[in-house]
All heavy atoms as an XYZ file, in Angstrom:
917
protein
N       5.306      2.538    -12.065
C       4.067      1.925    -11.679
C       2.938      2.873    -12.062
O       2.941      4.019    -11.677
C       4.071      1.694    -10.167
C       2.801      1.154     -9.648
S       2.727      0.950     -7.875
C       4.338      0.505     -7.437
N       2.019      2.389    -12.831
C       0.886      3.196    -13.230
C      -0.296      2.888    -12.344
O      -0.515      1.753    -11.954
C       0.524      2.925    -14.672
C       1.570      3.367    -15.643
C       1.140      3.054    -17.065
O       0.182      2.338    -17.292
N       1.870      3.606    -18.010
N      -1.054      3.934    -12.044
C      -2.268      3.738    -11.277
C      -3.379      3.360    -12.242
O      -3.493      3.903    -13.315
C      -2.629      5.000    -10.503
C      -1.709      5.254     -9.365
C      -0.644      6.114     -9.497
C      -1.889      4.604     -8.167
C       0.217      6.334     -8.453
C      -1.034      4.812     -7.119
C       0.018      5.677     -7.263
N      -4.157      2.446    -11.818
C      -5.182      1.886    -12.677
C      -6.535      2.122    -12.026
O      -6.699      1.873    -10.839
C      -4.895      0.395    -12.818
C      -5.848     -0.375    -13.639
C      -5.353     -1.807    -13.662
C      -6.325     -2.716    -14.311
N      -5.887     -4.083    -14.253
N      -7.469      2.617    -12.769
C      -8.801      2.850    -12.231
C      -9.758      1.903    -12.926
O     -10.175      2.145    -14.047
C      -9.209      4.292    -12.444
C     -10.443      4.673    -11.700
C     -10.620      6.161    -11.745
C     -11.744      6.545    -10.821
N     -11.884      7.960    -10.692
N     -10.070      0.816    -12.267
C     -10.939     -0.169    -12.892
C     -12.375     -0.014    -12.408
O     -13.256      0.252    -13.184
C     -10.450     -1.590    -12.594
O     -10.358     -1.773    -11.188
C      -9.101     -1.841    -13.223
N     -12.582     -0.161    -11.142
C     -13.942     -0.088    -10.625
C     -14.056      0.961     -9.525
O     -14.873      0.834     -8.636
C     -14.393     -1.451    -10.111
C     -13.517     -1.960     -9.000
O     -12.596     -1.288     -8.561
N     -13.803     -3.154     -8.533
N     -13.248      1.966     -9.578
C     -13.236      3.068     -8.628
C     -12.712      2.640     -7.262
O     -12.655      3.435     -6.349
C     -14.629      3.702     -8.504
C     -14.550      5.124     -8.020
O     -13.491      5.740     -8.043
N     -15.672      5.648     -7.596
N     -12.367      1.390     -7.075
C     -11.806      0.930     -5.809
C     -10.334      0.603     -5.962
O      -9.512      0.997     -5.167
C     -12.540     -0.327     -5.318
C     -13.979     -0.148     -4.894
C     -14.574     -1.494     -4.512
C     -14.097      0.811     -3.753
N     -10.010     -0.130     -6.990
C      -8.666     -0.653     -7.160
C      -7.791      0.376     -7.877
O      -7.875      0.550     -9.082
C      -8.754     -1.949     -7.964
C      -7.461     -2.697     -8.035
C      -7.633     -3.997     -8.776
O      -8.355     -4.865     -8.274
O      -7.042     -4.130     -9.850
N      -6.955      1.083     -7.131
C      -6.076      2.081     -7.721
C      -4.796      1.450     -8.255
O      -4.251      1.901     -9.244
C      -5.733      3.150     -6.692
C      -6.919      3.972     -6.201
C      -6.502      4.856     -5.048
C      -7.482      4.792     -7.320
N      -4.333      0.426     -7.574
C      -3.161     -0.330     -8.010
C      -3.595     -1.791     -8.084
O      -4.177     -2.316     -7.151
C      -1.987     -0.190     -7.017
C      -1.602      1.260     -6.828
C      -0.799     -0.978     -7.489
C      -0.525      1.454     -5.788
N      -3.286     -2.432     -9.183
C      -3.728     -3.814     -9.354
C      -3.021     -4.748     -8.382
O      -1.917     -4.466     -7.904
C      -3.498     -4.275    -10.793
O      -2.114     -4.325    -11.061
N      -3.665     -5.871     -8.129
C      -3.144     -6.850     -7.175
C      -1.782     -7.385     -7.608
O      -0.879     -7.514     -6.781
C      -4.142     -7.998     -7.024
C      -3.692     -9.049     -6.058
C      -4.731    -10.123     -5.869
C      -4.204    -11.142     -4.892
N      -5.203    -12.047     -4.394
N      -1.619     -7.683     -8.882
C      -0.348     -8.243     -9.335
C       0.795     -7.235     -9.213
O       1.923     -7.608     -8.911
C      -0.454     -8.782    -10.763
C      -0.893     -7.736    -11.764
O      -1.602     -6.801    -11.376
O      -0.529     -7.864    -12.951
N       0.523     -5.956     -9.413
C       1.568     -4.945     -9.246
C       1.940     -4.768     -7.781
O       3.105     -4.576     -7.454
C       1.134     -3.619     -9.849
C       1.127     -3.668    -11.349
C       0.800     -2.349    -11.954
C       0.783     -2.498    -13.467
N       0.444     -1.263    -14.137
N       0.959     -4.838     -6.892
C       1.257     -4.746     -5.457
C       2.114     -5.926     -5.038
O       3.106     -5.763     -4.316
C      -0.049     -4.679     -4.622
C       0.246     -4.813     -3.143
C      -0.806     -3.392     -4.903
N       1.755     -7.120     -5.500
C       2.524     -8.316     -5.137
C       3.938     -8.285     -5.699
O       4.876     -8.760     -5.067
C       1.791     -9.572     -5.608
C       0.534     -9.855     -4.820
C      -0.271    -11.000     -5.389
O      -0.041    -11.403     -6.559
O      -1.163    -11.491     -4.669
N       4.104     -7.721     -6.896
C       5.417     -7.710     -7.536
C       6.314     -6.585     -7.030
O       7.501     -6.796     -6.778
C       5.242     -7.578     -9.046
C       6.535     -7.557     -9.814
C       6.300     -7.434    -11.302
C       7.616     -7.392    -12.049
N       7.409     -7.228    -13.494
N       5.779     -5.376     -6.875
C       6.603     -4.205     -6.615
C       6.604     -3.731     -5.163
O       7.544     -3.067     -4.743
C       6.154     -3.043     -7.497
C       6.317     -3.311     -8.950
C       5.326     -3.634     -9.827
C       7.532     -3.324     -9.695
N       5.858     -3.834    -11.078
C       7.210     -3.640    -11.025
C       8.858     -3.077     -9.361
C       8.166     -3.725    -12.022
C       9.799     -3.160    -10.373
C       9.453     -3.480    -11.674
N       5.577     -4.042     -4.397
C       5.467     -3.459     -3.048
C       5.689     -4.491     -1.948
O       6.508     -4.268     -1.054
C       4.101     -2.756     -2.883
C       4.021     -1.583     -3.864
C       3.901     -2.286     -1.454
C       2.706     -0.857     -3.867
N       4.979     -5.592     -1.987
C       5.050     -6.566     -0.887
C       6.454     -7.077     -0.574
O       6.788     -7.249      0.597
C       4.110     -7.746     -1.149
C       2.616     -7.458     -1.002
C       1.815     -8.729     -1.226
C       2.283     -6.840      0.326
N       7.324     -7.315     -1.562
C       8.659     -7.815     -1.216
C       9.492     -6.832     -0.386
O      10.445     -7.237      0.266
C       9.326     -8.047     -2.571
C       8.223     -8.175     -3.543
C       7.115     -7.328     -3.017
N       9.142     -5.558     -0.384
C       9.942     -4.548      0.305
C       9.344     -4.099      1.632
O       9.911     -3.242      2.297
C      10.148     -3.345     -0.609
C      10.754     -3.729     -1.912
N      12.074     -4.101     -2.032
C      10.215     -3.854     -3.153
C      12.327     -4.411     -3.282
N      11.214     -4.274     -3.983
N       8.221     -4.666      2.021
C       7.614     -4.321      3.301
C       8.230     -5.174      4.399
O       8.569     -6.336      4.184
C       6.104     -4.554      3.265
C       5.318     -3.652      2.326
C       3.856     -4.074      2.319
C       5.455     -2.202      2.720
N       8.369     -4.577      5.571
C       8.943     -5.325      6.690
C       7.936     -6.350      7.188
O       6.730     -6.120      7.193
C       9.315     -4.365      7.819
O       8.153     -3.750      8.330
N       8.457     -7.466      7.585
C       7.642     -8.531      8.152
C       8.227     -8.904      9.505
O       9.443     -8.905      9.679
C       7.635     -9.740      7.220
C       6.971     -9.439      5.896
C       7.176    -10.563      4.923
C       6.591    -10.254      3.582
N       7.188     -9.135      2.887
N       7.365     -9.207     10.441
C       7.825     -9.571     11.765
C       8.589    -10.879     11.748
O       8.256    -11.807     11.019
N       9.628    -10.952     12.553
C      10.424    -12.179     12.628
C       9.803    -13.188     13.578
O      10.075    -14.377     13.509
C      11.840    -11.833     13.074
C      12.569    -11.015     12.040
C      13.999    -10.774     12.439
C      14.703    -10.104     11.293
N      15.025     -8.749     11.492
N       9.000    -12.704     14.483
C       8.321    -13.601     15.409
C       6.991    -12.978     15.771
O       6.700    -11.846     15.430
C       9.154    -13.847     16.657
C       9.547    -12.577     17.370
C      10.563    -12.876     18.462
N      11.007    -11.619     19.025
C      10.786    -11.254     20.263
N      10.153    -12.054     21.083
N      11.209    -10.104     20.694
N       6.167    -13.701     16.455
C       4.848    -13.193     16.793
C       3.806    -13.671     15.801
O       4.021    -14.596     15.033
N       2.673    -12.998     15.814
C       1.569    -13.446     14.982
C       1.740    -12.983     13.534
O       2.398    -12.003     13.251
C       0.244    -12.927     15.538
C       0.011    -11.460     15.279
C      -0.744    -11.061     14.193
C       0.538    -10.491     16.117
C      -0.965     -9.728     13.947
C       0.328     -9.155     15.874
C      -0.428     -8.765     14.778
N       1.147    -13.732     12.637
C       1.081    -13.279     11.246
C      -0.342    -12.795     11.010
O      -1.294    -13.308     11.587
C       1.426    -14.415     10.289
O       0.499    -15.460     10.427
N      -0.469    -11.812     10.155
C      -1.774    -11.211      9.949
C      -2.711    -12.148      9.203
O      -2.285    -12.920      8.352
C      -1.655     -9.882      9.200
O      -2.946     -9.308      9.061
C      -1.044    -10.066      7.836
N      -3.968    -12.083      9.539
C      -4.961    -12.899      8.844
C      -5.587    -12.134      7.685
O      -6.375    -12.681      6.928
C      -6.044    -13.360      9.816
C      -6.818    -12.228     10.457
C      -7.816    -12.741     11.454
C      -8.501    -11.558     12.145
N      -9.454    -11.985     13.122
N      -5.213    -10.866      7.517
C      -5.765    -10.041      6.455
C      -4.852    -10.055      5.238
O      -3.647    -10.241      5.344
C      -5.954     -8.601      6.940
C      -6.865     -8.493      8.120
C      -6.380     -8.095      9.345
C      -8.208     -8.801      8.012
C      -7.213     -8.005     10.439
C      -9.051     -8.720      9.097
C      -8.559     -8.319     10.320
N      -5.444     -9.840      4.097
C      -4.708     -9.791      2.839
C      -3.947     -8.463      2.773
O      -4.550     -7.392      2.794
C      -5.688     -9.911      1.677
C      -5.008    -10.000      0.336
O      -3.764    -10.134      0.300
O      -5.719     -9.941     -0.683
N      -2.629     -8.531      2.703
C      -1.816     -7.311      2.688
C      -2.036     -6.497      1.416
O      -1.868     -5.282      1.426
C      -0.341     -7.661      2.847
C       0.071     -8.200      4.216
C       1.565     -8.505      4.243
C      -0.273     -7.220      5.323
N      -2.434     -7.140      0.340
C      -2.732     -6.407     -0.893
C      -3.916     -5.476     -0.660
O      -3.897     -4.302     -1.042
C      -3.017     -7.373     -2.058
C      -3.506     -6.625     -3.280
C      -1.783     -8.183     -2.380
N      -4.950     -5.982      0.003
C      -6.117     -5.150      0.302
C      -5.750     -4.017      1.251
O      -6.276     -2.908      1.126
C      -7.226     -6.011      0.905
C      -7.841     -6.979     -0.060
C      -8.912     -7.800      0.630
C      -9.494     -8.843     -0.287
N     -10.494     -9.675      0.417
N      -4.862     -4.288      2.190
C      -4.437     -3.243      3.125
C      -3.684     -2.159      2.372
O      -3.923     -0.960      2.583
C      -3.607     -3.846      4.271
C      -4.526     -4.675      5.171
C      -2.902     -2.756      5.066
C      -3.861     -5.399      6.285
N      -2.781     -2.541      1.464
C      -2.044     -1.563      0.662
C      -3.013     -0.750     -0.188
O      -2.904      0.480     -0.272
C      -0.994     -2.264     -0.230
C       0.133     -2.840      0.613
C      -0.450     -1.314     -1.287
C       1.003     -1.803      1.267
N      -3.965     -1.407     -0.821
C      -4.931     -0.694     -1.655
C      -5.765      0.277     -0.825
O      -6.061      1.381     -1.269
C      -5.836     -1.688     -2.389
C      -5.121     -2.462     -3.469
C      -5.970     -3.554     -4.085
O      -6.899     -4.065     -3.478
N      -5.632     -3.916     -5.314
N      -6.110     -0.106      0.393
C      -6.868      0.779      1.275
C      -6.024      1.975      1.690
O      -6.521      3.110      1.726
C      -7.343      0.003      2.519
O      -8.036     -1.171      2.111
C      -8.252      0.852      3.381
N      -4.755      1.766      1.996
C      -3.859      2.862      2.371
C      -3.702      3.831      1.205
O      -3.766      5.052      1.383
C      -2.495      2.318      2.841
C      -2.634      1.628      4.193
C      -1.465      3.435      2.922
C      -1.406      0.868      4.646
N      -3.514      3.311     -0.005
C      -3.370      4.174     -1.185
C      -4.647      4.983     -1.405
O      -4.597      6.179     -1.696
C      -3.004      3.341     -2.433
C      -3.108      4.173     -3.696
C      -1.610      2.772     -2.290
N      -5.795      4.346     -1.250
C      -7.078      5.055     -1.397
C      -7.194      6.173     -0.366
O      -7.607      7.287     -0.675
C      -8.231      4.060     -1.243
C      -9.588      4.671     -1.234
C     -10.018      5.105     -2.599
C     -11.473      5.550     -2.556
N     -12.010      5.807     -3.856
N      -6.793      5.902      0.861
C      -6.860      6.908      1.917
C      -5.917      8.065      1.612
O      -6.264      9.229      1.784
C      -6.510      6.272      3.268
C      -6.779      7.168      4.463
C      -5.557      7.965      4.747
N      -5.775      8.901      5.835
C      -5.115     10.022      5.921
N      -4.248     10.365      5.021
N      -5.301     10.828      6.928
N      -4.714      7.763      1.150
C      -3.754      8.818      0.816
C      -4.216      9.633     -0.387
O      -3.990     10.837     -0.453
C      -2.377      8.215      0.554
C      -1.691      7.582      1.758
C      -0.394      6.915      1.338
C      -1.440      8.602      2.846
N      -4.872      8.987     -1.327
C      -5.347      9.690     -2.518
C      -6.518     10.612     -2.193
O      -6.571     11.739     -2.660
C      -5.768      8.686     -3.583
C      -6.209      9.334     -4.878
C      -6.577      8.278     -5.896
C      -6.903      8.876     -7.238
N      -8.135      9.622     -7.273
N      -7.446     10.141     -1.382
C      -8.639     10.928     -1.089
C      -8.403     11.936      0.026
O      -9.076     12.958      0.079
C      -9.820     10.033     -0.695
O      -9.478      9.296      0.475
C     -10.191      9.098     -1.824
N      -7.490     11.632      0.941
C      -7.238     12.535      2.060
C      -8.287     12.472      3.145
O      -8.345     13.350      4.011
N      -9.116     11.451      3.137
C     -10.155     11.337      4.163
C      -9.532     10.928      5.500
O      -8.366     10.547      5.574
C     -11.209     10.325      3.739
S     -10.640      8.614      3.702
N     -10.314     11.024      6.536
C      -9.839     10.594      7.849
C      -9.790      9.073      7.875
O     -10.515      8.397      7.145
C     -10.768     11.102      8.941
C     -10.808     12.598      9.051
C     -11.773     13.060     10.120
O     -12.476     12.266     10.736
N     -11.810     14.356     10.346
N      -8.932      8.552      8.738
C      -8.777      7.095      8.816
C     -10.101      6.426      9.150
O     -10.441      5.401      8.577
C      -7.721      6.717      9.855
C      -6.333      6.951      9.361
C      -5.507      7.979      9.709
C      -5.602      6.159      8.422
N      -4.309      7.868      9.038
C      -4.340      6.764      8.246
C      -5.892      5.000      7.714
C      -3.376      6.245      7.390
C      -4.931      4.489      6.862
C      -3.688      5.113      6.705
N     -10.856      6.998     10.052
C     -12.115      6.357     10.463
C     -13.190      6.431      9.397
O     -14.200      5.756      9.484
C     -12.613      6.906     11.785
C     -13.025      8.346     11.748
C     -13.464      8.884     13.108
N     -12.359      8.963     14.026
C     -12.322      8.327     15.203
N     -13.325      7.623     15.603
N     -11.281      8.431     15.981
N     -12.973      7.232      8.361
C     -13.951      7.369      7.275
C     -13.669      6.440      6.101
O     -14.383      6.481      5.100
C     -13.979      8.817      6.781
C     -14.371      9.819      7.842
C     -15.775      9.586      8.378
O     -16.663      9.208      7.594
O     -15.976      9.768      9.588
N     -12.647      5.613      6.187
C     -12.321      4.677      5.104
C     -13.461      3.664      4.967
O     -13.934      3.108      5.951
C     -11.009      3.919      5.398
C      -9.844      4.885      5.466
C     -10.751      2.858      4.347
C      -8.562      4.227      5.934
N     -13.887      3.423      3.733
C     -14.962      2.448      3.498
C     -14.351      1.047      3.400
O     -13.967      0.592      2.328
C     -15.733      2.803      2.228
O     -14.840      2.879      1.148
N     -14.249      0.389      4.519
C     -13.594     -0.917      4.583
C     -14.409     -2.021      3.918
O     -13.840     -2.981      3.408
C     -13.301     -1.282      6.039
C     -12.312     -0.348      6.743
C     -12.226     -0.692      8.214
C     -10.953     -0.447      6.095
N     -15.724     -1.882      3.896
C     -16.556     -2.916      3.277
C     -16.281     -3.015      1.780
O     -16.437     -4.075      1.192
C     -18.030     -2.632      3.529
C     -18.454     -2.922      4.928
C     -19.932     -2.776      5.103
C     -20.288     -3.084      6.553
N     -21.710     -2.983      6.801
N     -15.870     -1.905      1.161
C     -15.564     -1.940     -0.266
C     -14.373     -2.843     -0.566
O     -14.320     -3.473     -1.611
C     -15.252     -0.532     -0.782
C     -16.461      0.375     -0.737
O     -17.592     -0.141     -0.648
O     -16.274      1.605     -0.775
N     -13.419     -2.894      0.350
C     -12.204     -3.670      0.128
C     -12.242     -5.040      0.797
O     -11.730     -6.005      0.260
C     -10.980     -2.907      0.633
C     -10.669     -1.702     -0.210
C     -11.125     -0.445      0.151
C      -9.938     -1.821     -1.378
C     -10.861      0.660     -0.637
C      -9.662     -0.723     -2.166
C     -10.136      0.507     -1.787
O      -9.874      1.596     -2.572
N     -12.803     -5.105      1.990
C     -12.724     -6.334      2.773
C     -14.044     -7.090      2.855
O     -14.092     -8.162      3.441
C     -12.231     -6.016      4.187
C     -10.817     -5.514      4.212
C     -10.552     -4.152      4.218
C      -9.752     -6.392      4.204
C      -9.247     -3.677      4.239
C      -8.449     -5.925      4.216
C      -8.197     -4.569      4.235
N     -15.106     -6.547      2.307
C     -16.399     -7.231      2.347
C     -16.886     -7.415      3.770
O     -16.972     -6.461      4.536
N     -17.157     -8.640      4.133
C     -17.684     -8.943      5.472
C     -16.595     -9.326      6.476
O     -16.901     -9.714      7.596
C     -18.720    -10.069      5.382
C     -19.952     -9.690      4.578
C     -20.681     -8.470      5.155
O     -20.820     -8.376      6.388
O     -21.089     -7.609      4.357
N     -15.325     -9.237      6.068
C     -14.244     -9.520      7.011
C     -14.280     -8.506      8.144
O     -14.573     -7.336      7.932
C     -12.880     -9.430      6.323
C     -12.581    -10.540      5.368
C     -11.201    -10.394      4.763
O     -10.207    -10.488      5.513
O     -11.124    -10.172      3.550
N     -13.969     -8.953      9.331
C     -13.943     -8.072     10.495
C     -12.582     -7.392     10.586
O     -11.605     -7.997     10.994
C     -14.222     -8.858     11.784
C     -15.616     -9.412     11.868
C     -16.592     -8.290     12.092
C     -17.987     -8.864     12.296
N     -18.979     -7.857     12.448
N     -12.530     -6.144     10.167
C     -11.316     -5.351     10.259
C     -11.727     -3.927     10.599
O     -12.784     -3.464     10.198
C     -10.481     -5.393      8.961
C      -9.130     -4.697      9.150
C     -11.264     -4.824      7.805
C      -8.163     -4.885      8.004
N     -10.909     -3.269     11.375
C     -11.217     -1.895     11.759
C     -10.222     -0.946     11.105
O      -9.175     -1.359     10.616
C     -11.150     -1.740     13.280
O      -9.818     -1.917     13.724
N     -10.558      0.327     11.110
C      -9.653      1.315     10.539
C      -8.358      1.367     11.343
O      -7.307      1.676     10.797
C     -10.321      2.693     10.477
C     -10.639      3.303     11.807
C     -11.804      3.195     12.500
C      -9.781      4.117     12.607
N     -11.716      3.878     13.687
C     -10.486      4.471     13.774
C      -8.485      4.590     12.445
C      -9.933      5.260     14.771
C      -7.945      5.385     13.445
C      -8.668      5.709     14.596
N      -8.408      1.023     12.638
C      -7.198      1.010     13.451
C      -6.201     -0.031     12.953
O      -4.993      0.177     13.041
C      -7.521      0.752     14.935
C      -8.241      1.887     15.606
C      -9.731      1.641     15.715
O     -10.295      0.913     14.924
N     -10.365      2.261     16.683
N      -6.701     -1.143     12.445
C      -5.810     -2.181     11.919
C      -5.088     -1.696     10.672
O      -3.883     -1.928     10.514
C      -6.609     -3.444     11.580
O      -7.229     -3.952     12.732
N      -5.808     -1.019      9.787
C      -5.184     -0.483      8.582
C      -4.166      0.586      8.971
O      -3.047      0.625      8.450
C      -6.252      0.088      7.623
C      -5.601      0.709      6.402
C      -7.228     -1.007      7.204
N      -4.536      1.444      9.921
C      -3.619      2.486     10.369
C      -2.383      1.887     11.033
O      -1.280      2.410     10.892
C      -4.313      3.448     11.331
C      -3.374      4.497     11.864
C      -2.967      5.552     11.063
C      -2.860      4.418     13.156
C      -2.085      6.507     11.529
C      -1.972      5.358     13.625
C      -1.592      6.401     12.812
O      -0.708      7.339     13.274
N      -2.539      0.775     11.748
C      -1.413      0.109     12.389
C      -0.340     -0.244     11.355
O       0.847      0.017     11.556
C      -1.882     -1.153     13.125
C      -0.754     -2.086     13.486
C       0.047     -1.830     14.586
C      -0.467     -3.195     12.699
C       1.108     -2.672     14.914
C       0.587     -4.041     13.015
C       1.364     -3.772     14.119
O       2.412     -4.603     14.426
N      -0.762     -0.844     10.235
C       0.200     -1.209      9.192
C       0.820      0.023      8.563
O       2.019      0.055      8.307
C      -0.465     -2.087      8.125
C      -0.714     -3.490      8.588
C      -1.976     -3.900      8.971
C       0.323     -4.404      8.652
C      -2.203     -5.191      9.405
C       0.110     -5.698      9.083
C      -1.161     -6.089      9.466
N       0.019      1.044      8.293
C       0.548      2.281      7.724
C       1.591      2.890      8.649
O       2.680      3.277      8.217
C      -0.585      3.281      7.480
C      -0.104      4.634      7.071
C       0.349      4.864      5.788
C      -0.090      5.682      7.975
C       0.804      6.120      5.404
C       0.356      6.927      7.606
C       0.815      7.148      6.322
N       1.289      2.964      9.922
C       2.201      3.551     10.906
C       3.472      2.716     11.043
O       4.584      3.259     11.070
C       1.486      3.679     12.246
C       2.230      4.562     13.210
O       2.917      5.494     12.821
N       2.093      4.270     14.492
N       3.332      1.421     11.101
C       4.477      0.513     11.223
C       5.412      0.651     10.021
O       6.628      0.797     10.181
C       3.965     -0.925     11.341
C       5.027     -1.988     11.333
C       4.373     -3.364     11.416
C       5.204     -4.355     10.689
N       4.610     -5.663     10.606
N       4.848      0.626      8.817
C       5.667      0.715      7.610
C       6.253      2.109      7.416
O       7.319      2.261      6.830
C       4.863      0.300      6.398
C       4.508     -1.167      6.398
C       5.241     -2.191      6.942
C       3.349     -1.773      5.847
N       4.600     -3.385      6.763
C       3.435     -3.172      6.088
C       2.234     -1.284      5.171
C       2.455     -4.056      5.664
C       1.259     -2.170      4.759
C       1.374     -3.542      5.009
N       5.574      3.122      7.930
C       6.121      4.483      7.850
C       7.323      4.634      8.772
O       8.333      5.234      8.398
C       5.060      5.514      8.250
O       4.013      5.526      7.334
N       7.224      4.094      9.969
C       8.295      4.240     10.959
C       9.542      3.438     10.611
O      10.651      3.855     10.933
C       7.798      3.836     12.343
C       6.877      4.855     12.955
C       6.456      4.436     14.340
C       5.581      5.487     14.971
N       5.121      5.086     16.308
N       9.375      2.275      9.987
C      10.559      1.447      9.709
C      11.102      1.653      8.283
O      11.885      0.848      7.802
C      10.276     -0.025      9.983
C       9.290     -0.647      9.004
O       8.888      0.009      8.030
O       8.918     -1.811      9.223
N      10.684      2.715      7.621
C      11.175      3.111      6.293
C      10.839      2.121      5.182
O      11.512      2.102      4.154
C      12.689      3.350      6.308
C      13.055      4.682      6.926
O      12.172      5.562      7.002
O      14.217      4.848      7.314
N       9.806      1.333      5.357
C       9.408      0.415      4.290
C       8.955      1.171      3.049
O       9.287      0.793      1.925
C       8.281     -0.500      4.763
O       8.748     -1.424      5.702
N       8.192      2.246      3.246
C       7.719      3.022      2.101
C       8.892      3.680      1.378
O       8.914      3.757      0.152
C       6.697      4.072      2.524
C       5.383      3.473      2.967
C       4.803      3.853      4.165
C       4.729      2.537      2.195
C       3.595      3.317      4.573
C       3.522      1.980      2.604
C       2.958      2.375      3.790
N       9.879      4.121      2.125
C      11.072      4.715      1.516
C      11.835      3.659      0.716
O      12.307      3.918     -0.388
C      11.975      5.313      2.586
C      13.200      5.999      2.019
C      14.124      6.484      3.145
N      15.319      7.081      2.616
C      16.362      6.397      2.126
N      16.344      5.092      2.091
N      17.415      7.032      1.662
N      11.946      2.463      1.267
C      12.629      1.371      0.557
C      11.928      1.028     -0.758
O      12.593      0.761     -1.765
C      12.711      0.130      1.443
C      13.603      0.349      2.633
O      14.449      1.226      2.630
N      13.400     -0.443      3.666
N      10.601      1.041     -0.752
C       9.848      0.788     -1.978
C      10.152      1.874     -2.996
O      10.425      1.594     -4.167
C       8.330      0.744     -1.681
C       7.995     -0.462     -0.810
C       7.522      0.705     -2.978
C       6.614     -0.415     -0.213
N      10.121      3.132     -2.557
C      10.369      4.269     -3.441
C      11.773      4.190     -4.056
O      11.947      4.343     -5.253
C      10.171      5.559     -2.668
C      10.422      6.794     -3.456
C      11.444      7.675     -3.302
C       9.653      7.296     -4.549
N      11.351      8.687     -4.209
C      10.259      8.476     -4.998
C       8.508      6.847     -5.203
C       9.768      9.219     -6.051
C       8.016      7.588     -6.263
C       8.647      8.760     -6.671
N      12.780      3.936     -3.225
C      14.164      3.859     -3.706
C      14.323      2.701     -4.692
O      14.966      2.838     -5.732
C      15.146      3.743     -2.522
C      16.540      3.376     -2.982
C      15.161      5.041     -1.738
N      13.733      1.559     -4.372
C      13.825      0.408     -5.267
C      13.175      0.709     -6.620
O      13.734      0.381     -7.675
C      13.181     -0.822     -4.645
C      13.177     -2.007     -5.544
N      14.307     -2.743     -5.801
C      12.191     -2.563     -6.290
C      14.018     -3.714     -6.651
N      12.738     -3.620     -6.963
N      12.001      1.335     -6.603
C      11.327      1.669     -7.858
C      12.123      2.679     -8.672
O      12.195      2.588     -9.892
C       9.919      2.199     -7.586
C       8.894      1.163     -7.136
C       7.588      1.840     -6.756
C       8.663      0.135     -8.216
N      12.736      3.652     -7.998
C      13.561      4.625     -8.710
C      14.787      3.963     -9.328
O      15.134      4.234    -10.481
C      13.998      5.747     -7.769
C      12.949      6.786     -7.425
C      13.516      7.783     -6.430
C      12.431      7.491     -8.650
N      15.460      3.115     -8.572
C      16.640      2.416     -9.102
C      16.273      1.499    -10.259
O      17.011      1.394    -11.240
C      17.328      1.612     -8.001
C      18.088      2.496     -7.047
O      18.500      3.596     -7.394
N      18.258      2.021     -5.831
N      15.166      0.848    -10.135
C      14.739     -0.103    -11.166
C      14.347      0.606    -12.464
O      14.544      0.067    -13.547
C      13.560     -0.909    -10.620
C      12.980     -1.882    -11.550
C      13.514     -3.226    -11.284
N      12.811     -4.150    -12.161
C      13.225     -5.334    -12.407
N      14.300     -5.777    -11.831
N      12.571     -6.111    -13.211
N      13.800      1.814    -12.356
C      13.276      2.517    -13.525
C      14.001      3.819    -13.821
O      13.446      4.680    -14.507
C      11.784      2.806    -13.322
C      10.986      1.539    -13.166
O      11.007      0.684    -14.022
N      10.300      1.410    -12.047
N      15.238      3.966    -13.348
C      15.929      5.246    -13.525
C      16.222      5.566    -14.982
O      16.315      6.722    -15.349
C      17.201      5.293    -12.686
C      18.258      4.300    -13.039
C      19.415      4.412    -12.071
C      20.367      3.249    -12.254
N      21.392      3.262    -11.216
N      16.327      4.573    -15.826
C      16.593      4.844    -17.234
C      15.381      5.474    -17.915
O      15.496      6.088    -18.961
C      17.006      3.575    -17.957
C      15.966      2.500    -17.962
C      16.427      1.264    -18.744
N      15.667      0.092    -18.457
C      14.385     -0.100    -18.735
N      13.696      0.844    -19.289
N      13.788     -1.238    -18.440
N      14.212      5.362    -17.322
C      12.985      5.920    -17.899
C      12.722      7.350    -17.430
O      11.825      8.004    -17.954
C      11.797      5.052    -17.538
C      11.865      3.592    -17.991
C      10.685      2.806    -17.443
C      11.917      3.509    -19.496
N      13.495      7.823    -16.443
C      13.278      9.172    -15.908
C      13.868     10.223    -16.823
O      14.973     10.070    -17.341
C      13.904      9.285    -14.507
C      13.310      8.393    -13.425
C      14.120      8.539    -12.148
C      11.865      8.731    -13.181
N      13.155     11.310    -17.000
C      13.640     12.443    -17.782
C      14.177     13.496    -16.816
O      13.410     14.191    -16.156
C      12.519     13.021    -18.633
C      12.971     14.210    -19.442
O      14.191     14.349    -19.677
O      12.103     15.008    -19.850
N      15.490     13.570    -16.684
C      16.115     14.504    -15.760
C      16.659     15.745    -16.458
O      17.450     16.485    -15.896
C      17.241     13.798    -15.000
C      16.807     12.589    -14.168
C      18.005     11.906    -13.559
C      15.832     13.012    -13.095
N      16.227     15.994    -17.674
C      16.758     17.131    -18.436
C      16.343     18.475    -17.855
O      17.045     19.455    -18.039
C      16.289     17.040    -19.888
O      14.881     17.115    -19.947
N      15.249     18.525    -17.135
C      14.791     19.817    -16.589
C      15.217     20.025    -15.145
O      14.838     21.013    -14.532
C      13.284     19.921    -16.720
S      12.404     18.675    -15.824
N      16.000     19.133    -14.596
C      16.428     19.263    -13.193
C      17.597     20.217    -13.088
O      18.513     20.246    -13.812
C      16.789     17.894    -12.604
C      17.328     18.032    -11.208
C      15.593     17.000    -12.609
């Protein structure tokens, strides 16, 4: 997966998030479904991890416009997916899918 810098906001394109990341994230079996776009949440999490800023300093208007969302909501998804190994599952799947492209000669 290549990172793409188009307008300084979108680090990973929407189609790549939908194809490579969303299928491996945990989803609740019951309860409410989120009203927010998970692609935007993933892009916001990646931006936060790349910049290293504090959660409360994330510029949500850049990603969500006038939608009412707080930094706590973005952190909730990050924390949930971190605890249930969703991010690890994505990493393992990407490695298995692209292992023929890895250069392991220096390992």
